[in-house]
C-alpha positions in Angstrom: 6.0 -13.2 9.8 2.4 -13.4 10.6 -0.4 -12.0 8.4 -3.7 -11.0 10.0 -6.7 -9.0 8.9 -6.1 -5.2 9.0 -7.7 -3.3 11.9 -7.6 0.5 12.4 -5.5 0.2 15.6 -2.6 -1.4 13.6 -1.8 2.1 12.3 -1.1 3.2 15.9 1.7 0.6 16.1 3.3 1.3 12.7 6.5 3.3 12.5 6.5 4.5 8.9 9.5 4.1 6.6 11.2 7.5 5.9 9.8 7.7 2.4 6.2 7.6 3.7 6.7 9.6 6.9 4.6 12.4 5.5 1.6 10.1 5.9 1.9 10.1 9.7 -0.3 13.2 10.0 -3.2 11.3 8.4 -2.9 8.1 10.4 -5.8 8.7 12.8 -8.2 6.1 14.0 -10.8 7.4 11.6 -8.4 7.0 8.7 -7.7 3.5 9.8 -11.4 2.8 10.1 -12.0 4.1 6.6 -9.2 1.9 5.2 -10.6 -1.2 7.0 -14.1 -0.5 5.6 -12.9 0.2 2.1 -12.1 -3.3 1.0 -9.8 -6.2 1.6 -6.7 -5.4 3.7 -4.1 -7.1 5.9 -1.3 -6.4 8.3 2.1 -8.1 8.5 3.4 -8.6 12.0 6.7 -10.0 13.3 7.5 -10.5 17.0 4.6 -8.1 17.9 5.9 -5.3 15.6 3.8 -4.1 12.7 5.9 -4.4 9.5 3.2 -2.9 7.3 -0.4 -2.8 6.2 -1.8 -3.1 2.7 -5.0 -3.5 0.9 -7.2 -2.7 -2.1 -10.0 -0.1 -1.9 -12.8 -1.2 -4.3 -13.9 1.8 -6.4 -16.4 -0.1 -8.4 -16.9 -3.7 -9.5 -13.9 -3.9 -11.9 -11.6 -1.3 -10.4 -9.6 -0.9 -7.2 -6.8 1.2 -5.7 -4.0 -0.5 -3.9 -2.5 1.1 -0.8 0.4 0.2 1.5 1.9 1.7 4.6 5.3 0.2 5.4 7.4 0.4 8.5 11.2 0.5 8.8 11.9 -3.1 7.8 14.9 -5.1 6.8 15.5 -6.5 3.4 14.5 -10.1 4.5 11.3 -8.7 6.1 10.6 -6.8 2.9 11.0 -10.0 0.8 8.3 -11.6 3.0 6.0 -8.6 2.7 6.6 -8.5 -1.1 5.6 -12.1 -1.4 2.5 -11.6 0.6 1.4 -8.5 -1.3 2.0 -10.2 -4.6 -0.1 -13.2 -3.6 -2.8 -10.9 -2.3 -2.9 -9.0 -5.6 -2.9 -12.2 -7.7 -6.0 -13.3 -5.8 -8.0 -10.1 -6.5 -10.9 -10.5 -8.9 -10.7 -6.9 -10.0 -9.7 -6.4 -13.6 -7.9 -3.1 -12.9 -5.9 -2.2 -9.8 -4.2 1.2 -9.6 -1.6 2.6 -7.3 0.2 5.9 -6.9 3.9 6.4 -6.0 5.5 9.6 -4.9 7.6 10.8 -7.8 10.7 11.0 -5.5 10.3 7.5 -4.0 12.7 5.5 -6.2 12.3 2.2 -4.3 8.5 2.6 -4.5 8.6 2.8 -8.3 10.8 -0.3 -8.4 8.4 -2.2 -6.1 5.4 -1.2 -8.2 7.0 -2.7 -11.3 8.0 -5.9 -9.3 4.4 -6.2 -8.3 3.3 -6.2 -12.0 2.1 -2.6 -12.2 2.8 -0.6 -15.4 3.5 3.2 -15.4 0.6 5.1 -16.8 1.4 8.8 -16.2 2.4 11.6 -14.0 0.0 13.3 -11.5 1.2 16.8 -10.8 0.3 18.5 -7.5 -1.5 15.2 -6.6 -1.1 15.1 -2.8 -2.7 17.5 -0.2 0.8 19.1 0.1 1.1 19.4 -3.7 3.7 16.7 -4.3 3.8 14.9 -7.7 3.0 11.2 -7.9 3.0 8.7 -10.7 0.1 6.5 -11.5 0.6 2.7 -12.0 -2.0 0.1 -13.0 -2.1 -3.7 -13.0 -4.6 -5.1 -15.6 -5.8 -8.6 -15.3 -6.4 -10.1 -18.7 
């Protein structure tokens, strides 16, 4: 697996995992450009295939919001992505990093906890479509 700086065009080559397929409608070049400009982000690639993209959007000097868009990847590929994301998060200087997970995305909740995030609450009607999400945060002490 190769890790490179995120660029907007990487979204064009990402086939989303089923749990995130609803995000496909938002994956325009302008959305990718906004993600690229919002903070530190990277793309994981294997044999020319985009495995996923992730980053942290800086909200203010001590707070950021983590995001990830993952493809249909195998368990060994996910292990590599997980290790890279964990390393990336550990290197962030922000005291608080938040993330949201769709309430129905069981694997996403498990991954959030594996990354060191703690559940903070439920966000009803949170998405543009009105789906419920859960808020997680990772606090650096």
